[in-house]
Each structure stands twice: as structure tokens, then as C-alpha cells.
C-alpha positions as CSV (number, residue, x, y, z in Angstrom):
1,X,0.0,0.0,0.0
2,X,3.0,2.3,0.4
3,X,3.8,4.7,-2.4
4,X,7.4,5.8,-3.0
5,X,8.0,9.5,-3.4
6,X,10.4,9.2,-6.4
7,X,8.9,10.0,-9.7
8,X,9.2,7.5,-12.6
9,X,11.6,8.2,-15.4
10,X,9.9,10.1,-18.3
11,X,8.9,7.7,-21.1
12,X,9.7,4.6,-19.0
13,X,7.5,1.6,-18.3
14,X,5.9,3.2,-15.2
15,X,5.2,6.4,-17.2
16,X,3.4,4.3,-19.9
17,X,1.5,2.4,-17.2
18,X,0.2,5.6,-15.7
19,X,-0.9,6.9,-19.1
20,X,-2.7,3.7,-20.1
21,X,-4.0,2.2,-16.9
22,X,-3.8,4.9,-14.2
23,X,-1.0,5.9,-11.9
24,X,-1.9,3.4,-9.1
25,X,-0.2,0.5,-10.9
26,X,3.3,1.8,-10.5
27,X,2.9,1.8,-6.7
28,X,1.3,-1.7,-6.3
29,X,2.6,-5.0,-5.1
30,X,0.9,-8.0,-6.7
31,X,1.0,-11.8,-5.9
32,X,0.1,-14.2,-8.8
33,X,-1.1,-17.6,-7.8
34,X,-1.6,-20.2,-10.5
35,X,-0.5,-23.9,-10.9
36,X,0.3,-23.4,-14.6
37,X,3.8,-22.0,-15.2
38,X,2.8,-20.5,-18.6
39,X,0.0,-18.5,-17.0
40,X,2.2,-17.4,-14.1
41,X,5.0,-16.3,-16.5
42,X,2.5,-14.5,-18.8
43,X,1.0,-12.5,-15.9
44,X,4.4,-11.7,-14.5
45,X,5.7,-10.6,-17.9
46,X,2.9,-8.0,-18.4
47,X,2.9,-6.8,-14.8
48,X,6.6,-6.6,-14.0
49,X,7.3,-3.4,-16.1
50,X,4.2,-1.7,-14.7
51,X,4.0,-2.4,-11.0
52,X,6.4,-1.9,-8.1
53,X,6.7,-5.6,-7.2
54,X,5.3,-8.8,-8.5
55,X,5.8,-12.3,-7.1
56,X,4.4,-15.7,-8.1
57,X,3.3,-18.8,-6.3
58,X,2.7,-22.2,-7.9
59,X,0.3,-23.5,-5.3
60,X,-2.0,-22.4,-2.5
61,X,0.5,-23.6,0.1
62,X,3.4,-21.6,-1.3
63,X,1.2,-18.6,-1.6
64,X,0.3,-18.8,2.1
65,X,4.0,-19.0,3.0
66,X,4.7,-15.9,0.9
67,X,1.9,-14.0,2.6
68,X,3.3,-14.8,6.0
69,X,6.4,-12.8,5.0
70,X,5.0,-9.9,2.9
71,X,1.9,-7.8,2.4
72,X,0.4,-7.3,-1.1
73,X,-2.0,-4.8,-2.5
74,X,-3.5,-7.3,-4.9
75,X,-3.7,-11.0,-5.4
76,X,-4.4,-12.6,-8.8
77,X,-5.8,-16.1,-8.1
78,X,-6.6,-19.0,-10.3
79,X,-9.8,-20.8,-9.1
80,X,-9.0,-24.3,-10.3
81,X,-5.8,-25.7,-8.7
82,X,-4.7,-29.1,-7.3
83,X,-5.9,-29.8,-3.8
84,X,-8.4,-27.0,-3.2
85,X,-10.1,-24.4,-5.2
86,X,-8.9,-20.8,-5.2
87,X,-12.2,-19.7,-3.5
88,X,-11.7,-22.3,-0.7
89,X,-8.1,-21.0,-0.2
90,X,-9.2,-17.4,-0.3
91,X,-11.9,-18.0,2.3
92,X,-9.3,-19.7,4.6
93,X,-6.9,-16.8,4.2
94,X,-9.6,-14.2,4.9
95,X,-10.1,-15.9,8.3
96,X,-6.4,-15.9,9.2
97,X,-5.9,-12.3,8.0
98,X,-5.6,-11.7,4.3
99,X,-6.5,-8.0,3.7
100,X,-5.4,-7.7,0.0
101,X,-7.9,-7.3,-2.8
102,X,-8.3,-10.3,-5.1
103,X,-8.9,-10.9,-8.8
104,X,-10.2,-14.3,-9.7
105,X,-9.2,-15.9,-13.0
106,X,-10.8,-19.1,-14.3
107,X,-11.7,-21.0,-17.5
108,X,-14.8,-22.6,-15.8
109,X,-17.3,-20.0,-14.7
110,X,-20.9,-20.5,-13.5
111,X,-23.3,-18.4,-11.6
112,X,-22.8,-20.2,-8.3
113,X,-19.0,-19.6,-8.5
114,X,-19.5,-15.9,-9.4
115,X,-21.9,-15.4,-6.5
116,X,-19.6,-17.1,-4.0
117,X,-16.7,-15.1,-5.3
118,X,-18.5,-11.9,-4.6
119,X,-19.4,-13.1,-1.1
120,X,-15.8,-13.9,-0.5
121,X,-14.7,-10.4,-1.3
122,X,-13.3,-11.0,-4.9
123,X,-12.8,-7.6,-6.5
124,X,-13.1,-8.8,-10.1
125,X,-13.7,-12.0,-12.1
126,X,-11.7,-12.6,-15.4
127,X,-12.5,-15.5,-17.7
128,X,-9.7,-17.4,-19.5
129,X,-8.5,-17.0,-22.1
130,X,-7.9,-13.3,-21.8
131,X,-5.7,-10.7,-23.4
132,X,-3.1,-8.6,-21.7
133,X,-5.1,-5.4,-21.8
134,X,-8.1,-7.2,-20.1
135,X,-6.2,-8.3,-17.1
136,X,-4.4,-4.9,-16.9
137,X,-7.7,-3.1,-17.0
138,X,-9.0,-5.4,-14.2
139,X,-5.9,-4.7,-12.1
140,X,-6.2,-1.0,-12.7
141,X,-9.9,-1.0,-11.7
142,X,-9.2,-3.0,-8.5
143,X,-6.4,-0.7,-7.5
144,X,-8.4,2.4,-8.2
145,X,-11.3,1.2,-6.1
146,X,-8.8,0.2,-3.3
147,X,-7.2,3.6,-3.1
148,X,-10.5,5.4,-3.5
149,X,-11.9,3.5,-0.5
150,X,-8.7,4.4,1.4
151,X,-9.0,8.1,0.6
152,X,-12.7,8.2,1.5
153,X,-12.0,6.4,4.8
154,X,-9.1,8.8,5.7
155,X,-11.2,11.9,4.7
156,X,-14.1,10.8,6.9
157,X,-11.7,9.9,9.7
158,X,-10.0,13.3,9.5
159,X,-13.3,15.1,9.5
160,X,-14.4,13.1,12.5
161,X,-11.1,14.1,14.2
162,X,-11.6,17.7,13.4
163,X,-8.3,17.6,11.5
164,X,-9.3,20.4,9.1
165,X,-8.7,22.9,11.9
166,X,-5.1,21.6,12.3
167,X,-4.0,22.1,8.7
168,X,-2.5,25.5,9.3
169,X,1.1,26.5,9.1
170,X,3.6,26.8,11.9
171,X,3.4,30.6,12.2
172,X,5.6,33.1,13.9
173,X,9.2,34.3,13.9
174,X,9.9,34.4,17.6
175,X,13.2,32.6,18.7
176,X,11.1,30.0,20.5
177,X,9.2,28.9,17.3
178,X,12.3,29.3,15.2
179,X,14.1,26.8,17.4
180,X,11.2,24.4,16.8
181,X,11.6,24.9,13.0
182,X,15.3,24.2,13.2
183,X,14.7,20.9,15.0
184,X,12.1,19.9,12.5
185,X,14.5,20.6,9.6
186,X,17.0,18.2,11.2
187,X,14.4,15.5,11.8
188,X,12.8,15.7,8.4
189,X,15.2,13.4,6.4
190,X,15.4,10.8,9.2
191,X,12.9,7.9,9.9
192,X,13.0,8.6,13.7
193,X,9.9,8.6,15.8
194,X,9.1,11.9,17.4
195,X,7.3,12.8,20.6
196,X,5.7,16.3,20.7
197,X,5.1,17.7,24.1
198,X,3.6,20.9,25.4
199,X,0.5,22.3,26.9
200,X,-2.9,22.0,25.1
201,X,-3.3,24.4,22.2
202,X,0.4,25.0,21.5
203,X,0.2,23.5,18.0
204,X,1.6,20.0,18.4
205,X,-0.4,18.5,15.5
206,X,0.5,21.5,13.3
207,X,4.2,20.9,14.1
208,X,3.7,17.1,13.3
209,X,2.0,17.9,10.0
210,X,4.8,20.4,9.2
211,X,7.4,17.7,9.8
212,X,5.5,15.2,7.7
213,X,5.3,17.7,4.8
214,X,9.1,18.3,5.0
215,X,9.9,14.5,5.0
216,X,10.2,12.1,2.1
217,X,6.8,10.7,3.0
218,X,5.0,14.0,2.1
219,X,3.1,12.4,-0.7
220,X,1.7,9.7,1.6
221,X,-1.1,9.8,4.1
222,X,-0.8,11.7,7.4
223,X,-3.2,10.0,9.8
224,X,-4.0,11.7,13.1
225,X,-5.7,9.8,15.9
226,X,-6.8,11.4,19.1
227,X,-6.5,8.5,21.5
228,X,-8.6,10.2,24.1
229,X,-11.5,10.6,21.7
230,X,-11.9,6.9,20.8
231,X,-13.6,4.5,23.2
232,X,-11.1,2.2,25.0
233,X,-13.3,-0.7,24.0
234,X,-12.9,0.1,20.3
235,X,-9.5,1.7,19.9
236,X,-7.7,-1.6,19.3
237,X,-10.1,-2.4,16.3
238,X,-9.6,1.2,15.0
239,X,-5.8,0.9,15.0
240,X,-5.1,-2.7,14.2
241,X,-8.1,-3.7,12.1
242,X,-10.2,-6.8,12.6
243,X,-11.2,-10.1,10.9
244,X,-15.0,-9.8,10.8
245,X,-16.8,-13.1,10.4
246,X,-16.0,-15.8,7.9
247,X,-14.9,-13.9,4.8
248,X,-14.7,-10.3,5.8
249,X,-11.8,-8.1,7.0
250,X,-11.7,-4.5,8.0
251,X,-8.5,-2.5,7.7
252,X,-7.3,-0.5,10.7
253,X,-5.6,2.9,10.7
254,X,-2.2,1.3,10.8
255,X,-2.9,-0.2,7.3
256,X,-4.6,2.9,6.0
257,X,-1.6,4.9,6.9
258,X,0.9,2.4,5.5
259,X,3.7,4.2,3.7
260,X,3.0,7.5,5.5
261,X,2.9,8.9,9.0
262,X,0.7,7.9,11.9
263,X,0.2,10.6,14.6
264,X,-1.1,9.4,17.9
265,X,-2.3,12.4,19.9
266,X,-2.9,12.1,23.7
267,X,-0.9,8.9,23.7
268,X,-1.0,8.8,27.5
269,X,-4.7,7.9,27.2
270,X,-4.1,4.5,25.5
271,X,-5.4,1.5,27.4
272,X,-2.7,-0.8,28.8
273,X,-3.3,-3.7,26.4
274,X,-3.1,-1.3,23.4
275,X,0.1,0.1,24.8
276,X,1.5,-3.4,24.8
277,X,0.4,-3.9,21.2
278,X,1.8,-0.6,20.1
279,X,5.2,-1.5,21.7
280,X,5.3,-4.6,19.5
281,X,4.5,-2.7,16.4
282,X,7.3,-0.2,17.1
283,X,9.8,-3.0,17.7
284,X,8.8,-5.3,14.9
285,X,7.1,-3.0,12.3
286,X,4.4,-5.6,12.0
287,X,0.7,-5.7,13.2
288,X,-1.6,-8.6,14.0
289,X,-5.3,-7.5,13.3
290,X,-7.8,-8.6,15.9
291,X,-8.9,-12.2,15.2
292,X,-6.1,-12.7,12.6
293,X,-3.5,-15.4,12.8
294,X,-1.1,-13.7,10.4
295,X,1.1,-10.6,11.1
296,X,1.3,-7.9,8.4
297,X,4.5,-5.9,7.7
298,X,4.2,-2.1,8.0
299,X,6.1,0.8,6.5
300,X,5.2,3.6,8.9
301,X,6.7,6.6,10.6
302,X,5.3,7.3,14.1
303,X,4.7,10.7,15.7
304,X,3.3,11.0,19.2
305,X,1.9,13.9,21.3
306,X,0.8,14.5,24.8
307,X,0.2,17.4,27.2
308,X,0.7,15.0,30.2
309,X,3.9,14.4,32.1
310,X,4.7,10.9,30.7
311,X,7.4,10.2,33.3
312,X,4.9,10.9,36.0
313,X,2.4,8.6,34.3
314,X,5.1,5.9,34.2
315,X,5.9,6.5,37.9
316,X,2.1,6.2,38.7
317,X,1.9,2.9,36.8
318,X,-0.5,4.2,34.2
319,X,2.0,4.1,31.3
320,X,4.4,1.4,30.3
321,X,8.0,2.4,31.0
322,X,9.3,0.4,28.0
323,X,6.9,2.1,25.7
324,X,7.8,5.5,27.1
325,X,11.5,4.9,26.4
326,X,10.6,3.6,22.9
327,X,8.6,6.6,21.8
328,X,10.8,9.2,23.5
329,X,13.5,9.0,20.8
330,X,13.4,12.7,20.0
331,X,11.3,15.2,22.0
332,X,10.0,18.4,20.4
333,X,8.6,20.6,23.2
334,X,6.2,23.2,21.8
335,X,6.5,26.6,23.6
336,X,3.4,28.2,25.2
337,X,2.1,31.4,23.6
338,X,3.2,33.4,26.6
339,X,6.8,32.6,25.7
340,X,6.4,33.8,22.1
341,X,4.3,37.0,22.6
342,X,6.2,38.5,19.7
343,X,4.1,36.3,17.4
344,X,0.6,37.4,18.7
345,X,0.3,40.3,16.2
346,X,1.0,38.0,13.2
347,X,-1.3,35.2,14.6
348,X,-4.2,37.6,15.4
349,X,-4.0,39.2,11.9
350,X,-4.0,35.8,10.2
351,X,-6.9,34.4,12.2
352,X,-8.9,37.6,11.6
353,X,-8.4,37.3,7.8
354,X,-9.1,33.6,7.9
355,X,-12.4,33.8,9.8
356,X,-13.6,36.9,8.1
357,X,-13.2,35.2,4.7
358,X,-14.6,31.8,5.9
359,X,-17.7,33.3,7.7
360,X,-18.3,36.1,5.1
361,X,-18.3,38.6,7.9
362,X,-16.4,41.9,8.1
363,X,-13.0,41.8,9.8
364,X,-12.6,43.7,13.1
365,X,-10.1,46.5,13.4
366,X,-6.9,45.3,15.2
367,X,-5.9,48.7,16.4
368,X,-2.9,49.5,18.7
369,X,-4.9,49.3,21.9
370,X,-6.4,45.9,21.1
371,X,-3.0,44.5,20.0
372,X,-1.4,45.8,23.2
373,X,-4.1,44.1,25.3
374,X,-3.7,40.8,23.4
375,X,0.1,41.0,23.9
376,X,-0.3,41.6,27.7
377,X,-2.6,38.6,28.2
378,X,-1.0,35.4,29.4
379,X,-3.1,33.0,27.2
380,X,-3.4,29.8,29.3
381,X,-5.1,28.1,26.3
382,X,-2.3,29.1,24.0
383,X,-2.7,29.5,20.3
384,X,-6.0,27.6,20.3
385,X,-7.4,30.2,22.8
386,X,-6.3,33.1,20.6
387,X,-7.8,31.4,17.6
388,X,-11.1,30.8,19.3
389,X,-11.2,34.4,20.6
390,X,-10.8,35.8,17.1
391,X,-13.4,33.5,15.7
392,X,-15.9,34.4,18.4
393,X,-15.2,38.1,18.0
394,X,-15.8,38.0,14.3
395,X,-19.1,36.2,14.8
396,X,-20.3,38.6,17.4
397,X,-18.9,41.7,15.6
398,X,-16.9,42.9,18.6
399,X,-14.1,41.9,20.9
400,X,-14.8,40.9,24.6
401,X,-14.8,43.8,27.0
402,X,-11.3,42.9,28.4
403,X,-9.8,43.2,24.9
404,X,-11.9,45.9,23.3
405,X,-10.3,49.3,22.4
406,X,-11.9,52.1,24.4
407,X,-9.2,54.7,24.1
408,X,-8.1,54.0,27.7
409,X,-4.5,53.6,26.4
410,X,-3.4,56.8,24.6
411,X,-2.3,56.5,21.1
412,X,1.2,57.6,22.0
413,X,1.4,55.1,24.9
414,X,0.3,52.3,22.6
415,X,2.7,53.2,19.9
416,X,5.6,53.5,22.3
417,X,4.7,50.2,24.0
418,X,4.4,48.4,20.7
419,X,7.7,49.9,19.6
420,X,9.3,48.4,22.7
421,X,7.7,45.0,21.8
422,X,9.1,45.3,18.3
423,X,12.6,46.2,19.6
424,X,12.7,43.3,22.1
425,X,11.6,40.9,19.4
426,X,14.2,42.0,16.8
427,X,16.9,42.1,19.5
428,X,16.0,38.6,20.7
429,X,16.2,37.3,17.1
430,X,19.6,39.0,16.6
431,X,20.8,37.3,19.8
432,X,19.6,33.9,18.5
433,X,21.5,34.6,15.3
434,X,24.7,35.6,17.2
435,X,24.4,39.1,15.7
436,X,24.1,38.0,12.1
437,X,21.8,40.6,10.7
438,X,21.3,38.9,7.3
439,X,20.1,35.7,9.1
440,X,18.0,37.8,11.5
441,X,16.3,39.5,8.5
442,X,15.6,36.2,6.9
443,X,13.9,34.8,10.1
444,X,12.0,38.0,10.6
445,X,10.8,38.1,7.0
446,X,12.1,41.6,6.3
447,X,15.0,43.1,4.3
448,X,18.5,43.4,5.6
449,X,18.1,47.2,5.2
450,X,15.2,47.2,7.6
451,X,17.2,45.5,10.3
452,X,20.1,47.9,9.7
453,X,17.8,50.9,9.9
454,X,16.2,49.7,13.2
455,X,19.7,49.0,14.7
456,X,20.9,52.5,13.7
457,X,17.8,54.1,15.3
458,X,18.5,52.2,18.5
459,X,22.2,53.1,18.4
460,X,23.3,49.4,18.1
């Protein structure tokens, strides 16, 4: 299910496959199961230049052994083989944990076989003899449906998680937030797991999404799971997937995120048995869906987040010590808004523009007095509280009394105070850059001349 980030060479086989049969072929892994060497070789020959990986099995027993070692996006299965039919084998494999889509090929078709194939979860039914373009079209259709189901599932999941609100950028130019950016830049090319800590509302998910976008997995899914929002009785099914009944399986979020990044927010809220299962996944990079007998290999990067003190949770016996040490490979601590007050003006202006446009309501004036009051407030709810305040104010058409501008601060006082805020901010960025004005200008998003002019005015 994983998709590599590298683009195919122009004019190459993968490029042709994308033009003729859709782009999903070039990312797919396919297992061909047929007792006839000629058919296996024919299918391998037409698929090999077009898909990421193709393997073949001469019998149901060999296919089961291959599936114990590797996961495939699609299985092409002959129905008439020595020992047992392909449908009998498929039904058995569904029960032990086969999650791949399947195309059935056969020279002997009847209505009962077709009905049973559909009930067993066969994606398509191709009659022998067939031409190369017929099987390639069937493979393309099956993969298109597979990825469409995945995209629909992830979209619904993200909407249920409220993920649209967390799609913003990591904003601000304060030294505190710049340090976070510098750490993310170092982590981006690595496969390391990352633990994001900090108070609620500091932007842990936004930082995680930013890191995912900077990594080589940027074209793959970013799946965010709020562990506190899922019932403890159902979270194992949601994460690991489940074998449902005789011939049905349901993918979990681990499989849906395969190839990309899984972000487990509020990880301290995981039930103890799920903590044990997660530890095994992190160590082995394999999952065992509920009710399955087979483990499935994974290609995933893991991000975690919590606003709890995990060491205290370990000491209290509520969080496994071995899991804590396994996820705490690299810690990115998100600064509270009170420690980056220089960013409040930029954040307030951005949120005002965002909500005014989204709600089709007039933007409120962010005058000097209001900005000064926003800068003086300590924001216990951090960036989320500021965002909610701006949204509420746009809807009501006015700021709350404690932030409203009444002229109680004189214009000159406000200008002087804001000038001091500006000076402190520029000076702190200069200090972080060891006095390098060109680098400070880059971080501030202004020209070098602006920094030189300000420094001259302050006699620096």
C-alpha cells in the first residue's frame, strides 16, 4: 500500500503504465497464484514493467508461505488448482488475516461460482483465455477502487477528528518557534519517531504535519488519531483492524496509513493492552489485526503527542516504562504562547483574515490598543485560545470587554509600548543569530536594510 516519493523516469514503463492504466499500478505489489507455469509467467511478464513488485506462487500452500512474510496490495488467483479451489483457499486466508484485494481468473465459470466469489470479497472476475489489456484493466480498476476506499476512509476519519482545523502552518518568527523549526528541519530526512510535548493548544499537531510535509513521506497519508476521543473498547479495532466473520476483514488505521505517518495524539490515554500492542508494532514493524493469525508488515513513521507528564504517568503505573522509552526517541517541546508573545500580532491578523473570509463577515479592526491588550494577556489556552477568541469576536462583531479598544490607552502610549515589543523581538532574534543581521532579517521576513535601519535608530 506504500507509495514511493520518487517519480518514474519520463517515457519509462511506469510512465506508460500511468498513461494507459492509471497511476496506481506503479505503486502496487501483486501476488500471482496459478499452478500453470505458462500463465504465471505470462502475468508476471505483463505486470513486472508496470508495478512496483510482483511475485508468483505455484500453489496455495506456497502462496500462504509468501503472505506470511510480505503484504500485497492485490492477489491474482486461479480458481482451479490441485488440492483445493482458489475460493476455498481465499476463504481460509480471509479468516487468518488476508487484507489484499483479489482478482479471480478461471476457465470454468458458472453463476454459483460468481456469487460465491463476490461473497468472499473478490474484486473482479476474469475469464480465461484473456488478453493482456483485459487483465491490466481489471488490475487498474481494482487498485483504483482500493485507493478510493482508502482516501474516502481517511477523509471521513480526518473530518471526525476535526483535522481540518489543524491544517494550518507553523506561524511566527519568535526565537522559540524558530528553534522548533530548526529541530524539525534536522528531523525531516530521518525515519526517527518523534514525541511532541507541550500544553494543550500549543500546536503539536500542526508541528507534526509540518514535519511530515518536510519529509520524504510528504506524498503519503498523514493520519492523526486522538487516543482520548476513541472508546477504550474500540481503539484496538480502530488501530489494528479486525477479521469480521468468515470472509470479511476491516482495515485499521495502521494499514490505511501504511507508507505514510501515523500521529497518535494524547498517547497517554491509550489503554494498557493497546500500549503493549503498540510497543510490539514499534519494535517489529508488523501488526496482527484482531482475530487474525497472520502478522502484516508495515512501512510507517510514528509521531506521538501528549500534554501530560509521561514520566509521572510511568511512575504512577499508568503508562508502560518500556513504551515511554521507545517513543521518546526525539522530543520536540512546543512553547506556550506566553513565551512567544512577539508572534501574537501575526497570529491575530492571520486568524482575523481567515475567519472573516470563511464566515463572510467583516473583519474587526486590530488597532494598537487591542493588539497591546492581546500582547499583555498570558493565554493559558495558548494559540487555540487566541484562535477561538478571534473567531468568536468575528461572529459577534466585537471583541470581549477585556480586549476591546476604548481609548483607555493613549495612542502615543500604545505606539511607544508596541515599539518596545518590536525592539525586544528584533533584539531577541539577533541574539539567537549571534548578531548575524542577514540571518535575522531572513527569520523576521524583512529586508536586511530594515534591520540595519532599526539598529541604527537604537544606536546598536
